[in-house]
TIMI-83204 format. One record per residue: residue number from 1; residue in three letters; x, y, z of N, C-alpha, C, O in turn. Coordinates in nm, 3 decimals. Layout:
REM residues N
num  residu  n_c1  n_c2  n_c3  ca_c1  ca_c2  ca_c3  c_c1  c_c2  c_c3  o_c1  o_c2  o_c3
NUM  Ala  X  Y  Z  X  Y  Z  X  Y  Z  X  Y  Z $
...
REM end
This chain:
REM residues 144
num  residu  n_c1  n_c2  n_c3  ca_c1  ca_c2  ca_c3  c_c1  c_c2  c_c3  o_c1  o_c2  o_c3
1  Unk  0.355  0.779  -3.328  0.455  0.778  -3.309  0.530  0.663  -3.179  0.450  0.621  -3.095 $
2  Unk  0.635  0.632  -3.170  0.676  0.579  -3.126  0.815  0.584  -3.020  0.920  0.575  -3.082 $
3  Unk  0.828  0.595  -2.899  0.932  0.590  -2.840  0.991  0.507  -2.746  0.886  0.448  -2.721 $
4  Unk  1.049  0.469  -2.695  1.164  0.363  -2.636  1.233  0.380  -2.526  1.306  0.479  -2.536 $
5  Unk  1.241  0.332  -2.438  1.369  0.359  -2.298  1.381  0.212  -2.283  1.311  0.112  -2.293 $
6  Unk  1.526  0.251  -2.249  1.586  0.083  -2.187  1.649  0.175  -2.044  1.699  0.288  -2.044 $
7  Unk  1.628  0.096  -1.946  1.695  0.130  -1.803  1.681  0.041  -1.647  1.586  -0.013  -1.590 $
8  Unk  1.812  0.057  -1.617  1.833  -0.032  -1.484  1.749  -0.057  -1.404  1.699  0.049  -1.368 $
9  Unk  1.691  -0.167  -1.339  1.593  -0.203  -1.251  1.603  -0.094  -1.118  1.533  -0.105  -1.017 $
10  Unk  1.714  0.022  -1.143  1.737  0.115  -1.019  1.629  0.190  -0.974  1.603  0.258  -1.073 $
11  Unk  1.547  0.221  -0.882  1.449  0.267  -0.813  1.481  0.421  -0.851  1.388  0.487  -0.898 $
12  Unk  1.613  0.483  -0.831  1.665  0.606  -0.860  1.624  0.639  -1.040  1.634  0.753  -1.083 $
13  Unk  1.580  0.525  -1.128  1.543  0.554  -1.284  1.492  0.599  -1.265  1.517  0.717  -1.293 $
14  Unk  1.351  0.570  -1.193  1.201  0.576  -1.207  1.190  0.701  -1.243  1.114  0.716  -1.339 $
15  Unk  1.257  0.835  -1.183  1.212  0.962  -1.214  1.215  0.970  -1.372  1.121  0.982  -1.451 $
16  Unk  1.340  0.960  -1.394  1.349  0.972  -1.550  1.282  0.918  -1.642  1.274  0.967  -1.755 $
17  Unk  1.198  0.761  -1.589  1.088  0.722  -1.643  0.957  0.790  -1.681  0.902  0.792  -1.791 $
18  Unk  0.916  0.848  -1.560  0.814  0.984  -1.538  0.827  1.047  -1.615  0.723  1.070  -1.676 $
19  Unk  0.936  1.106  -1.661  0.978  1.243  -1.688  0.963  1.192  -1.879  0.886  1.246  -1.958 $
20  Unk  1.059  1.079  -1.910  1.031  1.022  -2.062  0.880  1.000  -2.074  0.830  1.045  -2.177 $
21  Unk  0.815  0.953  -2.005  0.629  0.931  -2.036  0.570  1.059  -2.005  0.465  1.081  -2.064 $
22  Unk  0.604  1.131  -1.942  0.530  1.299  -1.964  0.518  1.337  -2.049  0.406  1.371  -2.086 $
23  Unk  0.661  1.358  -2.152  0.710  1.409  -2.227  0.639  1.358  -2.376  0.596  1.436  -2.461 $
24  Unk  0.636  1.194  -2.387  0.565  1.115  -2.475  0.451  1.160  -2.460  0.397  1.141  -2.569 $
25  Unk  0.341  1.233  -2.357  0.213  1.225  -2.368  0.183  1.391  -2.378  0.074  1.447  -2.371 $
26  Unk  0.296  1.440  -2.393  0.254  1.634  -2.436  0.205  1.565  -2.609  0.254  1.488  -2.691 $
27  Unk  0.071  1.656  -2.596  -0.016  1.690  -2.707  -0.107  1.560  -2.743  -0.161  1.546  -2.852 $
28  Unk  -0.118  1.465  -2.632  -0.207  1.359  -2.649  -0.339  1.408  -2.612  -0.319  1.498  -2.530 $
29  Unk  -0.444  1.396  -2.628  -0.583  1.424  -2.634  -0.673  1.338  -2.514  -0.778  1.274  -2.518 $
30  Unk  -0.552  1.379  -2.381  -0.590  1.321  -2.259  -0.625  1.454  -2.166  -0.562  1.555  -2.197 $
31  Unk  -0.720  1.464  -2.053  -0.690  1.563  -1.966  -0.599  1.552  -1.893  -0.536  1.448  -1.911 $
32  Unk  -0.553  1.635  -1.794  -0.452  1.625  -1.721  -0.447  1.542  -1.612  -0.340  1.494  -1.576 $
33  Unk  -0.558  1.517  -1.552  -0.571  1.439  -1.454  -0.526  1.236  -1.531  -0.470  1.139  -1.480 $
34  Unk  -0.576  1.254  -1.638  -0.580  1.126  -1.702  -0.418  1.091  -1.723  -0.373  0.985  -1.680 $
35  Unk  -0.334  1.188  -1.792  -0.195  1.191  -1.807  -0.127  1.162  -1.686  -0.017  1.108  -1.696 $
36  Unk  -0.179  1.192  -1.554  -0.107  1.211  -1.398  -0.137  1.033  -1.379  -0.038  0.965  -1.351 $
37  Unk  -0.243  0.978  -1.391  -0.254  0.877  -1.350  -0.203  0.751  -1.466  -0.207  0.634  -1.428 $
38  Unk  -0.171  0.774  -1.562  -0.119  0.725  -1.629  0.050  0.699  -1.627  0.105  0.593  -1.657 $
39  Unk  0.115  0.820  -1.588  0.233  0.809  -1.516  0.236  0.741  -1.383  0.325  0.661  -1.354 $
40  Unk  0.140  0.773  -1.302  0.148  0.684  -1.157  0.114  0.535  -1.216  0.205  0.454  -1.203 $
41  Unk  0.039  0.505  -1.256  0.017  0.368  -1.329  0.159  0.320  -1.351  0.179  0.207  -1.305 $
42  Unk  0.244  0.366  -1.400  0.342  0.347  -1.481  0.471  0.293  -1.390  0.543  0.194  -1.379 $
43  Unk  0.453  0.408  -1.341  0.559  0.383  -1.233  0.558  0.301  -1.108  0.652  0.264  -1.038 $
44  Unk  0.393  0.277  -1.094  0.357  0.164  -0.993  0.420  0.008  -1.058  0.487  -0.070  -0.990 $
45  Unk  0.386  -0.013  -1.188  0.427  -0.116  -1.275  0.573  -0.110  -1.251  0.626  -0.212  -1.207 $
46  Unk  0.642  -0.013  -1.272  0.786  -0.076  -1.288  0.850  -0.096  -1.120  0.943  -0.167  -1.083 $
47  Unk  0.751  0.008  -1.030  0.794  -0.031  -0.921  0.784  -0.201  -0.886  0.875  -0.272  -0.843 $
48  Unk  0.679  -0.230  -0.910  0.648  -0.389  -0.876  0.748  -0.502  -0.926  0.783  -0.608  -0.873 $
49  Unk  0.787  -0.430  -1.075  0.899  -0.521  -1.162  1.006  -0.505  -1.056  1.015  -0.609  -0.992 $
50  Unk  1.075  -0.428  -1.022  1.196  -0.395  -0.938  1.134  -0.491  -0.807  1.204  -0.592  -0.794 $
51  Unk  1.039  -0.486  -0.724  1.037  -0.538  -0.618  1.025  -0.669  -0.613  1.057  -0.736  -0.515 $
52  Unk  0.956  -0.735  -0.771  0.867  -0.889  -0.766  0.943  -0.952  -0.858  0.982  -1.064  -0.824 $
53  Unk  0.975  -0.911  -0.965  1.060  -1.000  -1.052  1.179  -0.973  -1.053  1.256  -1.066  -1.075 $
54  Unk  1.237  -0.832  -1.029  1.377  -0.849  -0.950  1.456  -0.847  -0.890  1.575  -0.830  -0.914 $
55  Unk  1.361  -0.879  -0.729  1.369  -0.878  -0.623  1.503  -0.796  -0.556  1.591  -0.844  -0.484 $
56  Unk  1.483  -0.624  -0.615  1.536  -0.579  -0.587  1.665  -0.546  -0.600  1.737  -0.466  -0.540 $
57  Unk  1.687  -0.641  -0.715  1.852  -0.641  -0.823  1.814  -0.494  -0.892  1.714  -0.448  -0.946 $
58  Unk  1.958  -0.443  -0.858  1.918  -0.262  -0.926  2.007  -0.302  -1.056  2.033  -0.192  -1.106 $
59  Unk  2.045  -0.364  -1.106  2.112  -0.383  -1.267  2.032  -0.484  -1.360  2.089  -0.563  -1.435 $
60  Unk  1.945  -0.476  -1.352  1.845  -0.561  -1.431  1.812  -0.464  -1.551  1.808  -0.341  -1.544 $
61  Unk  1.791  -0.539  -1.658  1.712  -0.457  -1.768  1.568  -0.443  -1.771  1.498  -0.544  -1.762 $
62  Unk  1.511  -0.321  -1.784  1.348  -0.290  -1.838  1.358  -0.209  -1.934  1.434  -0.113  -1.939 $
63  Unk  1.263  -0.253  -2.034  1.247  -0.141  -2.157  1.096  -0.106  -2.139  1.020  -0.189  -2.089 $
64  Unk  1.059  0.002  -2.175  0.969  0.060  -2.196  0.954  0.122  -2.327  1.021  0.215  -2.371 $
65  Unk  0.839  0.049  -2.395  0.789  0.117  -2.504  0.647  0.202  -2.549  0.546  0.132  -2.560 $
66  Unk  0.636  0.337  -2.573  0.543  0.408  -2.570  0.489  0.463  -2.723  0.545  0.543  -2.798 $
67  Unk  0.359  0.391  -2.740  0.320  0.413  -2.932  0.184  0.471  -2.894  0.097  0.443  -2.812 $
68  Unk  0.200  0.554  -2.979  0.056  0.643  -2.990  -0.036  0.651  -3.133  0.005  0.685  -3.244 $
69  Unk  -0.136  0.620  -3.105  -0.221  0.527  -3.221  -0.311  0.668  -3.285  -0.287  0.781  -3.242 $
70  Unk  -0.405  0.645  -3.380  -0.504  0.718  -3.335  -0.666  0.681  -3.261  -0.752  0.765  -3.287 $
71  Unk  -0.691  0.613  -3.209  -0.754  0.586  -3.085  -0.734  0.584  -2.926  -0.811  0.529  -2.848 $
72  Unk  -0.586  0.670  -2.884  -0.527  0.627  -2.812  -0.339  0.590  -2.794  -0.258  0.589  -2.886 $
73  Unk  -0.320  0.570  -2.694  -0.168  0.499  -2.633  -0.161  0.371  -2.600  -0.266  0.319  -2.563 $
74  Unk  -0.061  0.305  -2.605  0.012  0.194  -2.549  0.102  0.174  -2.533  0.183  0.203  -2.622 $
75  Unk  0.148  0.112  -2.409  0.273  0.127  -2.304  0.314  -0.035  -2.302  0.228  -0.119  -2.274 $
76  Unk  0.417  -0.062  -2.326  0.454  -0.197  -2.368  0.575  -0.192  -2.244  0.683  -0.143  -2.277 $
77  Unk  0.559  -0.240  -2.105  0.687  -0.296  -2.015  0.750  -0.383  -2.033  0.684  -0.486  -2.044 $
78  Unk  0.886  -0.401  -2.045  0.932  -0.539  -2.055  1.042  -0.575  -1.945  1.131  -0.492  -1.924 $
79  Unk  1.041  -0.707  -1.866  1.117  -0.728  -1.812  1.126  -0.877  -1.853  1.058  -0.955  -1.919 $
80  Unk  1.275  -0.879  -1.762  1.327  -1.035  -1.811  1.335  -1.117  -1.685  1.390  -1.227  -1.689 $
81  Unk  1.276  -1.064  -1.559  1.290  -1.130  -1.465  1.200  -1.229  -1.413  1.147  -1.287  -1.508 $
82  Unk  1.149  -1.286  -1.272  1.056  -1.421  -1.211  0.932  -1.359  -1.247  0.888  -1.247  -1.220 $
83  Unk  0.884  -1.457  -1.314  0.703  -1.448  -1.388  0.627  -1.501  -1.269  0.654  -1.594  -1.193 $
84  Unk  0.503  -1.401  -1.272  0.387  -1.434  -1.143  0.277  -1.488  -1.287  0.274  -1.481  -1.410 $
85  Unk  0.193  -1.546  -1.166  0.063  -1.629  -1.291  -0.036  -1.461  -1.275  -0.083  -1.407  -1.174 $
86  Unk  -0.038  -1.422  -1.411  -0.148  -1.336  -1.413  -0.255  -1.313  -1.318  -0.283  -1.218  -1.246 $
87  Unk  -0.316  -1.450  -1.343  -0.454  -1.436  -1.236  -0.446  -1.431  -1.116  -0.546  -1.429  -1.044 $
88  Unk  -0.283  -1.428  -1.055  -0.316  -1.434  -0.893  -0.254  -1.262  -0.892  -0.243  -1.217  -0.778 $
89  Unk  -0.231  -1.209  -0.955  -0.247  -1.036  -0.949  -0.357  -0.980  -0.880  -0.455  -0.945  -0.946 $
90  Unk  -0.355  -0.967  -0.774  -0.496  -0.926  -0.694  -0.439  -0.830  -0.612  -0.350  -0.872  -0.538 $
91  Unk  -0.478  -0.666  -0.603  -0.460  -0.568  -0.508  -0.540  -0.642  -0.398  -0.604  -0.743  -0.429 $
92  Unk  -0.538  -0.591  -0.261  -0.586  -0.631  -0.189  -0.726  -0.567  -0.182  -0.764  -0.500  -0.278 $
93  Unk  -0.804  -0.585  -0.074  -0.931  -0.543  -0.115  -0.901  -0.386  -0.054  -0.816  -0.337  0.021 $
94  Unk  -1.023  -0.334  -0.130  -1.016  -0.167  -0.117  -1.077  -0.122  0.056  -1.079  -0.007  0.100 $
95  Unk  -1.109  -0.213  0.109  -1.209  -0.191  0.226  -1.109  -0.213  0.353  -1.150  -0.176  0.463 $
96  Unk  -0.986  -0.267  0.343  -0.881  -0.309  0.402  -0.824  -0.159  0.450  -0.815  -0.065  0.372 $
97  Unk  -0.801  -0.156  0.540  -0.706  -0.016  0.588  -0.560  -0.107  0.629  -0.549  -0.188  0.721 $
98  Unk  -0.473  -0.073  0.546  -0.324  -0.119  0.584  -0.251  -0.060  0.449  -0.308  -0.033  0.344 $
99  Unk  -0.158  -0.052  0.467  -0.036  0.004  0.384  -0.013  -0.080  0.293  0.029  -0.192  0.321 $
100  Unk  -0.038  -0.035  0.147  0.037  -0.134  0.044  -0.082  -0.186  0.017  -0.181  -0.192  0.090 $
101  Unk  -0.064  -0.230  -0.108  -0.122  -0.355  -0.241  -0.254  -0.273  -0.290  -0.366  -0.319  -0.271 $
102  Unk  -0.240  -0.182  -0.337  -0.315  -0.089  -0.411  -0.271  -0.068  -0.534  -0.353  -0.026  -0.615 $
103  Unk  -0.140  -0.090  -0.574  -0.079  -0.063  -0.719  -0.166  -0.118  -0.820  -0.177  -0.058  -0.926 $
104  Unk  -0.252  -0.264  -0.790  -0.287  -0.321  -0.941  -0.435  -0.246  -0.947  -0.486  -0.233  -1.058 $
105  Unk  -0.497  -0.202  -0.839  -0.592  -0.119  -0.832  -0.611  0.007  -0.936  -0.699  0.038  -1.017 $
106  Unk  -0.477  0.070  -0.892  -0.454  0.193  -0.949  -0.404  0.204  -1.074  -0.404  0.309  -1.139 $
107  Unk  -0.355  0.090  -1.115  -0.289  0.056  -1.252  -0.433  0.060  -1.339  -0.462  0.127  -1.437 $
108  Unk  -0.521  -0.051  -1.255  -0.638  -0.085  -1.370  -0.745  0.032  -1.404  -0.821  0.044  -1.501 $
109  Unk  -0.722  0.123  -1.279  -0.836  0.232  -1.302  -0.763  0.350  -1.399  -0.841  0.430  -1.451 $
110  Unk  -0.623  0.365  -1.425  -0.513  0.448  -1.521  -0.556  0.381  -1.663  -0.572  0.456  -1.759 $
111  Unk  -0.572  0.268  -1.675  -0.593  0.202  -1.834  -0.705  0.160  -1.863  -0.784  0.123  -1.775 $
112  Unk  -0.740  0.158  -2.023  -0.830  0.108  -2.034  -0.845  -0.048  -2.025  -0.944  -0.105  -1.980 $
113  Unk  -0.696  -0.128  -2.092  -0.717  -0.240  -2.074  -0.592  -0.313  -2.010  -0.511  -0.338  -2.100 $
114  Unk  -0.555  -0.352  -1.902  -0.434  -0.439  -1.865  -0.358  -0.552  -1.925  -0.432  -0.646  -1.895 $
115  Unk  -0.286  -0.590  -1.973  -0.243  -0.717  -2.043  -0.113  -0.792  -1.989  0.001  -0.745  -1.996 $
116  Unk  -0.142  -0.894  -1.943  0.029  -0.970  -1.866  0.045  -1.070  -1.960  -0.034  -1.164  -1.955 $
117  Unk  0.146  -1.068  -2.060  0.212  -1.163  -2.105  0.336  -1.237  -2.119  0.435  -1.223  -2.191 $
118  Unk  0.302  -1.317  -2.034  0.451  -1.439  -2.023  0.495  -1.447  -2.151  0.426  -1.473  -2.250 $
119  Unk  0.644  -1.420  -2.145  0.755  -1.451  -2.248  0.794  -1.578  -2.209  0.727  -1.649  -2.134 $
120  Unk  0.936  -1.618  -2.274  0.978  -1.740  -2.260  1.082  -1.689  -2.128  1.096  -1.763  -2.030 $
121  Unk  1.146  -1.567  -2.136  1.197  -1.514  -2.003  1.117  -1.371  -1.949  1.103  -1.280  -2.031 $
122  Unk  1.080  -1.358  -1.848  0.977  -1.253  -1.832  0.882  -1.205  -1.906  0.851  -1.242  -2.019 $
123  Unk  0.828  -1.108  -1.833  0.691  -1.058  -1.856  0.683  -0.943  -1.956  0.778  -0.865  -1.944 $
124  Unk  0.585  -0.908  -2.061  0.531  -0.774  -2.052  0.440  -0.711  -2.081  0.361  -0.724  -2.175 $
125  Unk  0.447  -0.633  -1.994  0.332  -0.597  -1.916  0.230  -0.511  -2.034  0.302  -0.411  -2.035 $
126  Unk  0.157  -0.489  -2.098  0.072  -0.397  -2.197  -0.021  -0.371  -2.130  -0.096  -0.447  -2.069 $
127  Unk  -0.021  -0.179  -2.146  -0.111  -0.125  -2.096  -0.156  -0.029  -2.215  -0.075  0.006  -2.301 $
128  Unk  -0.261  0.003  -2.216  -0.373  0.077  -2.331  -0.487  0.156  -2.261  -0.555  0.122  -2.164 $
129  Unk  -0.489  0.280  -2.338  -0.558  0.394  -2.310  -0.610  0.447  -2.400  -0.544  0.510  -2.483 $
130  Unk  -0.745  0.432  -2.405  -0.818  0.510  -2.541  -0.824  0.652  -2.489  -0.810  0.681  -2.370 $
131  Unk  -0.849  0.749  -2.597  -0.919  0.851  -2.627  -1.053  0.848  -2.628  -1.123  0.788  -2.709 $
132  Unk  -1.098  0.934  -2.510  -1.247  0.957  -2.497  -1.276  1.108  -2.481  -1.209  1.207  -2.511 $
133  Unk  -1.430  1.091  -2.409  -1.472  1.218  -2.364  -1.420  1.315  -2.296  -1.499  1.304  -2.202 $
134  Unk  -1.346  1.410  -2.261  -1.282  1.485  -2.212  -1.408  1.565  -2.097  -1.486  1.653  -2.133 $
135  Unk  -1.400  1.512  -1.971  -1.472  1.562  -1.888  -1.448  1.687  -1.806  -1.328  1.708  -1.785 $
136  Unk  -1.540  1.785  -1.749  -1.544  1.919  -1.703  -1.480  1.866  -1.538  -1.453  1.752  -1.501 $
137  Unk  -1.472  1.984  -1.468  -1.476  1.974  -1.318  -1.609  1.923  -1.308  -1.614  1.816  -1.247 $
138  Unk  -1.711  1.964  -1.346  -1.846  1.867  -1.288  -1.890  1.737  -1.322  -2.001  1.686  -1.308 $
139  Unk  -1.746  1.675  -1.387  -1.740  1.504  -1.419  -1.871  1.513  -1.556  -1.908  1.401  -1.591 $
140  Unk  -1.937  1.632  -1.631  -1.995  1.608  -1.736  -1.912  1.624  -1.877  -1.823  1.708  -1.870 $
141  Unk  -1.921  1.583  -1.955  -1.855  1.518  -2.065  -1.854  1.683  -2.135  -1.958  1.746  -2.120 $
142  Unk  -1.735  1.752  -2.211  -1.762  1.863  -2.263  -1.804  1.856  -2.406  -1.781  1.758  -2.475 $
143  Unk  -1.878  1.983  -2.456  -1.925  1.926  -2.596  -1.870  2.039  -2.724  -1.921  2.107  -2.813 $
144  Unk  -1.729  2.009  -2.668  -1.616  2.086  -2.804  -1.601  1.983  -2.900  -1.533  2.002  -3.000 $
REM end
């Protein structure tokens, strides 16, 4: 299954993106907490594009492609803004008590693979999450 949405880089559109991803994940074999983390991770990725690639310009094109495969899901977030060196994208140290800087940590925690692909113009962020054993409330894998 493949779904795609294009939207302007206005922060008000992020609720539409979250809803789009939530609907796309219906029926996917992930725990609700995993789905919530993916939605939050994508929201954070979109926010970073708005903030850094587009410098808060609210009228720039963004595209999200969602694909479901036998072994998991892949999300491709495309922007056409300023590029950053993928090697320089680091969150703040987790032991530093200060606001901000946790988005990249969250994204990496939510997805199995995180890949920044620089394009002629802009960047495509590819986020993949593989289906895996579901865990119960005690953290043990369910035997179903």
